[in-house]
Every structure is written in C-alpha cells, then in structure tokens.
Short mmCIF file of the C-alpha atoms (twelve columns), coordinates in Angstrom:
data_MODEL
# 
_entry.id   MODEL 
# 
loop_
_atom_site.group_PDB 
_atom_site.id 
_atom_site.type_symbol 
_atom_site.label_atom_id 
_atom_site.label_alt_id 
_atom_site.label_comp_id 
_atom_site.label_asym_id 
_atom_site.label_seq_id 
_atom_site.Cartn_x 
_atom_site.Cartn_y 
_atom_site.Cartn_z 
_atom_site.pdbx_PDB_model_num 
ATOM 1  C CA . MET A 1  95.832  86.508  110.838 1 
ATOM 2  C CA . HIS A 2  95.124  90.021  110.364 1 
ATOM 3  C CA . SER A 3  97.588  91.997  111.899 1 
ATOM 4  C CA . VAL A 4  101.161 92.882  109.730 1 
ATOM 5  C CA . PRO A 5  103.763 90.660  110.665 1 
ATOM 6  C CA . GLU A 6  107.189 91.234  113.391 1 
ATOM 7  C CA . TRP A 7  109.812 90.544  110.836 1 
ATOM 8  C CA . VAL A 8  108.323 94.362  109.080 1 
ATOM 9  C CA . ALA A 9  110.222 95.372  112.519 1 
ATOM 10 C CA . GLN A 10 113.417 94.792  111.178 1 
ATOM 11 C CA . VAL A 11 112.800 96.325  107.629 1 
ATOM 12 C CA . LEU A 12 111.335 99.166  109.152 1 
ATOM 13 C CA . PHE A 13 114.201 99.379  111.001 1 
ATOM 14 C CA . GLN A 14 116.710 98.592  108.122 1 
ATOM 15 C CA . ALA A 15 115.046 101.365 105.970 1 
ATOM 16 C CA . SER A 16 114.774 103.931 108.759 1 
ATOM 17 C CA . ARG A 17 118.680 104.557 108.099 1 
ATOM 18 C CA . SER A 18 118.050 106.227 104.319 1 
ATOM 19 C CA . ARG A 19 117.732 110.541 104.328 1 
ATOM 20 C CA . ASN A 20 114.588 111.240 104.513 1 
ATOM 21 C CA . ASP A 21 111.087 109.617 104.621 1 
ATOM 22 C CA . LYS A 22 110.517 108.862 101.395 1 
ATOM 23 C CA . ASN A 23 113.688 107.176 100.509 1 
ATOM 24 C CA . ARG A 24 112.268 105.685 103.971 1 
ATOM 25 C CA . ARG A 25 108.835 103.916 102.481 1 
ATOM 26 C CA . ARG A 26 110.771 103.195 98.762  1 
ATOM 27 C CA . LYS A 27 113.627 101.077 101.069 1 
ATOM 28 C CA . ALA A 28 110.888 99.625  102.741 1 
ATOM 29 C CA . TYR A 29 109.037 98.821  100.166 1 
ATOM 30 C CA . ARG A 30 111.233 97.370  97.612  1 
ATOM 31 C CA . LEU A 31 112.867 95.387  101.077 1 
ATOM 32 C CA . ILE A 32 109.569 93.628  100.841 1 
ATOM 33 C CA . ARG A 33 109.327 92.804  97.450  1 
ATOM 34 C CA . ASN A 34 112.573 91.171  97.208  1 
ATOM 35 C CA . ARG A 35 111.179 88.975  99.760  1 
ATOM 36 C CA . LEU A 36 107.581 88.256  97.350  1 
ATOM 37 C CA . GLN A 37 109.892 87.896  94.242  1 
ATOM 38 C CA . ASP A 38 112.483 84.633  96.109  1 
ATOM 39 C CA . SER A 39 109.354 83.327  97.480  1 
ATOM 40 C CA . ARG A 40 108.103 83.079  93.807  1 
ATOM 41 C CA . ILE A 41 105.124 84.385  95.088  1 
ATOM 42 C CA . GLY A 42 103.183 86.105  92.497  1 
ATOM 43 C CA . ILE A 43 105.374 84.325  89.351  1 
ATOM 44 C CA . GLN A 44 103.122 82.609  87.719  1 
ATOM 45 C CA . LYS A 45 101.851 85.592  86.019  1 
ATOM 46 C CA . THR A 46 105.339 86.872  85.218  1 
ATOM 47 C CA . GLU A 47 108.889 87.524  85.875  1 
ATOM 48 C CA . TYR A 48 108.701 90.909  87.301  1 
ATOM 49 C CA . PRO A 49 105.193 91.844  88.501  1 
ATOM 50 C CA . THR A 50 103.527 94.976  90.243  1 
ATOM 51 C CA . TYR A 51 102.887 94.031  93.695  1 
ATOM 52 C CA . VAL A 52 99.953  95.541  95.753  1 
ATOM 53 C CA . PHE A 53 100.265 95.461  99.588  1 
ATOM 54 C CA . PRO A 54 97.204  95.668  101.915 1 
ATOM 55 C CA . GLU A 55 96.256  98.793  103.344 1 
ATOM 56 C CA . GLU A 56 97.502  97.440  107.283 1 
ATOM 57 C CA . LEU A 57 100.945 97.645  105.820 1 
ATOM 58 C CA . LYS A 58 101.020 100.911 103.958 1 
ATOM 59 C CA . GLN A 59 99.320  102.278 107.428 1 
ATOM 60 C CA . LEU A 60 102.321 101.311 109.162 1 
ATOM 61 C CA . ILE A 61 104.645 102.681 107.025 1 
ATOM 62 C CA . ARG A 62 103.255 106.146 105.946 1 
ATOM 63 C CA . SER A 63 102.640 106.262 110.105 1 
ATOM 64 C CA . VAL A 64 106.370 105.168 111.176 1 
ATOM 65 C CA . PHE A 65 107.653 107.460 108.043 1 
ATOM 66 C CA . PRO A 66 104.619 109.917 107.488 1 
ATOM 67 C CA . THR A 67 107.131 113.000 106.214 1 
ATOM 68 C CA . ASP A 68 105.314 113.958 101.800 1 
ATOM 69 C CA . VAL A 69 102.656 110.744 101.639 1 
ATOM 70 C CA . CYS A 70 101.568 110.050 98.204  1 
ATOM 71 C CA . ASP A 71 98.207  108.616 98.676  1 
ATOM 72 C CA . TYR A 72 98.386  106.885 94.570  1 
ATOM 73 C CA . PRO A 73 95.777  105.130 93.600  1 
ATOM 74 C CA . ASP A 74 96.488  101.413 93.431  1 
ATOM 75 C CA . PRO A 75 97.301  100.026 89.661  1 
ATOM 76 C CA . SER A 76 95.273  97.821  87.975  1 
ATOM 77 C CA . HIS A 77 96.710  96.323  84.981  1 
ATOM 78 C CA . SER A 78 97.015  92.289  83.890  1 
ATOM 79 C CA . LEU A 79 100.367 91.698  85.889  1 
ATOM 80 C CA . VAL A 80 99.214  92.819  89.922  1 
ATOM 81 C CA . VAL A 81 99.221  90.737  92.130  1 
ATOM 82 C CA . GLN A 82 97.658  91.934  95.320  1 
ATOM 83 C CA . VAL A 83 99.872  90.639  98.568  1 
ATOM 84 C CA . THR A 84 97.487  90.170  101.543 1 
ATOM 85 C CA . LEU A 85 98.256  89.620  105.463 1 
ATOM 86 C CA . GLU A 86 98.805  85.882  104.813 1 
ATOM 87 C CA . ASP A 87 101.370 86.406  102.071 1 
ATOM 88 C CA . LEU A 88 103.424 88.278  103.981 1 
ATOM 89 C CA . HIS A 89 102.937 85.471  107.201 1 
ATOM 90 C CA . GLN A 90 103.858 83.136  105.203 1 
ATOM 91 C CA . LEU A 91 107.399 84.482  104.684 1 
ATOM 92 C CA . GLY A 92 108.364 85.141  108.250 1 
ATOM 93 C CA . THR A 93 108.049 81.631  108.398 1 
ATOM 94 C CA . ASP A 94 110.220 81.172  105.237 1 
ATOM 95 C CA . ASN A 95 113.093 80.156  106.479 1 
ATOM 96 C CA . LYS A 96 115.189 80.374  103.333 1 
ATOM 97 C CA . THR A 97 114.168 84.092  102.890 1 
ATOM 98 C CA . LYS A 98 116.041 87.450  105.084 1 
ATOM 99 C CA . VAL A 99 116.223 90.018  104.734 1 
# 
C-alpha cells in the first residue's frame, strides 16, 4: 500500500466547493483530520493531536489545489502524530467513519 486511498477523492471533491485553493486545502486537511480523530488515531497522546500527513497526501492535495502553496516545515513537538498511508487506508475500511 504505497498510494493514497481512494476515499481521499471524495474529500477533495467536497473541498473543491470552497472559495479558493487555500480554503480548499484547509478543508481537505480538516476533513481528513476529523476522520482520524473519529477513529481515535493518535488520541492516546492527547485529546487534540497535531497530525503530520504523509508526503504523498500533501503532494496530491497541493497538485489538485496548487495556488499559493506555502511549504512550512512539519511541527516536531511532543503532541505530533505522524500519519502513515497505512493509517489512511485503515480509515477507508472503517465503516463507522464517514466523510
């Protein structure tokens, strides 16, 4: 599993309704973050973890919504949860969480 899961396409479609690319990216990440929190991924560290997404996902979102991309460094504090592609694929098979 080295690709972004198919359910992300639905997230990108929902995000595409926003006003501009910055808001579309923000909405896409928010929808994915909500799924992660609903599935309790990273909740063992804190109730509100900071998620760092895999590079493949970031590149996909940036290629779909390319205007005014800022490439900030990933945070590295104690509440960071590194999300893997396997985590994202797990969300796609979880019937309890929906976008």
